[in-house]
C-alpha positions in Angstrom: 19.4 -15.4 1.3 18.7 -13.8 -2.1 21.2 -11.0 -1.2 23.9 -13.5 -0.4 23.3 -15.4 -3.6 23.5 -12.2 -5.6 26.8 -11.3 -4.0 28.1 -14.8 -4.9 27.2 -14.0 -8.5 29.2 -10.7 -8.4 26.2 -8.3 -8.0 25.8 -5.6 -5.4 22.3 -5.8 -3.8 20.6 -3.0 -1.9 18.4 -4.3 0.9 15.4 -2.3 2.0 13.4 -3.4 5.0 9.7 -3.3 5.9 9.3 0.4 6.6 11.4 2.5 4.2 11.5 6.2 4.9 12.7 9.2 3.0 13.4 9.3 -0.7 12.5 6.3 -2.9 16.1 4.9 -3.5 19.2 7.0 -3.6 21.2 4.4 -5.5 21.0 3.8 -9.2 19.5 0.3 -9.4 19.3 -2.0 -12.4 16.4 -4.1 -11.2 14.2 -4.2 -8.1 12.6 -7.2 -6.4 9.2 -6.6 -4.8 8.9 -8.9 -1.8 6.1 -7.2 0.1 2.4 -6.5 -0.2 2.6 -3.3 1.9 1.3 -0.2 0.3 4.4 1.8 0.9 6.4 -0.7 -1.1 3.9 -0.6 -4.0 4.2 3.1 -4.1 8.0 3.0 -4.3 7.9 0.1 -6.8 5.7 2.1 -9.1 8.0 5.1 -8.8 10.9 2.8 -9.8 9.0 1.6 -12.8 8.3 5.2 -13.7 12.1 5.8 -13.7 12.5 2.9 -16.2 13.6 0.3 -13.6 12.3 -3.3 -14.1 10.4 -4.5 -11.0 9.9 -8.2 -10.3 7.1 -8.9 -9.8 5.6 -6.0 -11.6 3.7 -4.0 -8.9 0.3 -3.8 -10.6 0.3 -7.6 -11.2 1.6 -8.2 -7.7 -1.0 -6.0 -6.1 -3.9 -7.6 -8.0 -2.7 -11.1 -7.2 -3.2 -10.5 -3.5 -6.9 -10.5 -4.1 -8.2 -14.1 -4.1 -11.4 -13.0 -5.8 -9.3 -11.5 -8.6 -7.4 -14.8 -8.9 -10.6 -16.8 -9.2 -11.9 -14.4 -11.9 -8.6 -14.7 -13.9 -8.5 -18.5 -13.6 -12.1 -18.7 -14.8 -11.3 -16.4 -17.7 -8.3 -18.5 -18.7 -10.0 -21.9 -18.2 -7.6 -22.8 -15.4 -8.9 -25.5 -13.0 -9.8 -23.9 -9.7 -12.3 -24.7 -6.9 -15.7 -23.0 -7.5 -15.6 -19.7 -5.7 -18.3 -17.3 -4.6 -17.8 -13.8 -3.2 -19.2 -13.1 0.3 -22.8 -12.0 0.2 -23.6 -14.0 -2.9 -25.7 -17.2 -3.1 -23.7 -20.3 -2.2 -26.2 -22.7 -3.6 -23.9 -23.7 -6.5 -21.1 -24.9 -4.1 -20.7 -28.3 -2.5 -22.1 -29.0 1.0 -18.7 -28.5 2.5 -17.0 -25.1 1.8 -13.8 -23.3 2.8 -14.2 -19.7 3.9 -11.2 -17.4 3.6 -10.4 -13.7 3.7 -10.4 -12.1 0.3 -7.1 -10.5 1.2 -5.0 -12.7 3.5 -2.0 -15.0 3.8 -0.5 -17.9 5.8 -3.9 -19.5 6.3 -5.0 -16.9 8.8 -8.8 -16.7 9.0 -9.3 -19.8 6.8 -12.0 -22.2 8.0 -14.2 -25.0 6.9 -17.9 -24.7 7.1 -21.2 -25.9 5.7 -22.8 -24.3 2.7 -25.3 -22.3 4.8 -22.6 -20.5 6.7 -22.5 -16.7 6.8 -19.8 -15.2 4.6 -18.9 -11.6 5.1 -18.3 -9.2 2.2 -14.5 -9.3 2.9 -14.5 -13.1 2.5 -15.1 -15.6 -0.2 -16.3 -19.2 -0.1 -14.8 -22.0 -2.1 -15.9 -25.5 -2.8 -14.1 -27.9 -0.4 -12.0 -30.4 -2.4 -11.1 -33.7 -0.7 -7.4 -33.6 -1.8 -5.5 -36.8 -2.4 -2.3 -34.8 -2.9 -1.3 -31.3 -1.9 1.7 -29.6 -3.5 3.6 -26.3 -3.7 5.9 -25.4 -6.6 7.8 -22.3 -7.4 7.4 -20.9 -10.9 10.2 -18.7 -12.2 9.9 -17.3 -15.7 7.4 -19.9 -16.8 9.4 -22.9 -15.5 8.7 -25.0 -12.4 11.2 -25.6 -9.6 11.2 -27.3 -6.2 8.1 -29.4 -6.2 7.1 -30.2 -2.6 4.4 -32.3 -1.2 2.7 -30.8 1.9 1.2 -32.5 4.9 -1.1 -30.6 7.3 -0.5 -30.7 11.0 -2.6 -33.3 12.9 -6.2 -32.2 13.2 -5.9 -29.3 10.7 -6.9 -29.2 7.0 -4.7 -26.2 6.1 -1.3 -27.0 4.7 0.4 -23.7 5.4 3.8 -24.1 7.0 3.0 -21.3 9.4 0.2 -23.5 10.7 2.5 -26.4 11.5 2.4 -28.3 8.1 5.5 -30.0 6.8 6.7 -30.5 3.3 9.1 -32.9 1.5 10.7 -33.2 -1.9 8.4 -34.5 -4.5 8.1 -35.2 -8.2 5.4 -33.3 -10.1 2.1 -35.1 -9.5 1.3 -34.9 -13.2 2.0 -33.1 -16.5 -1.4 -31.4 -16.0 -0.2 -30.0 -12.7 3.0 -28.6 -14.3 1.0 -27.0 -17.0 -1.6 -25.6 -14.5 1.2 -24.0 -12.3 2.8 -22.3 -15.3 -0.5 -21.2 -16.8 -1.8 -19.7 -13.5 1.4 -17.7 -12.9 1.4 -16.5 -16.5 -2.3 -15.5 -16.4 -1.7 -13.3 -13.3 1.2 -11.6 -15.1 3.8 -12.8 -12.5 7.4 -13.6 -13.1 7.7 -15.4 -9.8 5.0 -17.3 -8.0 4.5 -20.0 -5.4 1.6 -22.1 -6.7 -0.5 -24.3 -4.4 -1.8 -27.3 -6.3 -4.5 -29.8 -5.0 -5.0 -33.1 -6.7 -8.4 -34.8 -6.2 -10.1 -37.7 -7.9 -11.3 -35.4 -10.7 -7.9 -34.0 -11.4 -5.5 -31.2 -10.4 -6.6 -27.7 -9.3 -4.8 -24.4 -8.6 -5.7 -23.3 -5.2 -3.9 -20.0 -5.3 -0.6 -18.3 -6.4 1.5 -16.4 -4.0 3.4 -13.5 -5.5 5.7 -12.9 -2.5 6.5 -16.6 -2.1 9.5 -17.7 -0.2 12.6 -18.6 -2.3 13.4 -21.7 -0.3 12.3 -25.2 -1.3 11.9 -28.5 0.4 15.6 -29.2 0.4 19.0 -27.3 0.2 19.3 -28.5 -3.4 15.8 -27.2 -4.3 16.5 -23.9 -2.7 19.8 -23.5 -4.6 18.0 -24.3 -7.8 15.2 -21.8 -7.2 17.7 -19.0 -6.3 19.8 -19.8 -9.4 16.7 -19.7 -11.6 15.5 -16.4 -10.1 18.9 -14.7 -10.5 19.1 -16.0 -14.1 15.7 -14.3 -14.6 16.9 -11.0 -13.1 20.0 -11.1 -15.3 17.9 -11.1 -18.4 17.1 -7.5 -17.6 19.0 -5.5 -20.3 20.5 -3.0 -17.8 21.3 -5.5 -15.1 25.1 -6.0 -14.9 
């Protein structure tokens, strides 16, 4: 989808699939888009940066953002509202009675479960205070601006709002100015140019649940998707050597 949009704008994209082999890239490229969290792609992205090629998202920021404990630390440092989080093996006494346990490294809601505060949390997991959300939103942030606000609804009997787990989404207005500011601040604090931000709104306000560096570029409607793609290509075209 991104490649087609780039072609429509007169660019020549080079697509590289999940398991690249051989040399880094034989072509002279102006800018590279990192869309994977696999180590082989990080290695090649770092090599491209060494050559002077701009990589979006920057591989170091992208790699660190995969760690949900790193995100929690960054959000606390920057005073960004986020559910109270404890690393596996630590004391959960400061959390609410209901917690959400999730893999420290994970995606698509896999391995995420609700539990009581006394549950066993492994060293590869973290526990978060469970928030009774009144609203659940996803927004795409591109270059410090928000696009494609979507309200998400979990599948019946599930609390996870991941689309991979059967949730649905629909076009939405931003839930509040606070939510807009939180989404931009969270993406900026992680050093990301592009991020899909999950925002929960509870009675006490809005909270950033997490930021997804390799977020999809499609939104809750065709119009939102076109807007996100246009904004992202505009951002790529700001690269001095991109032509």
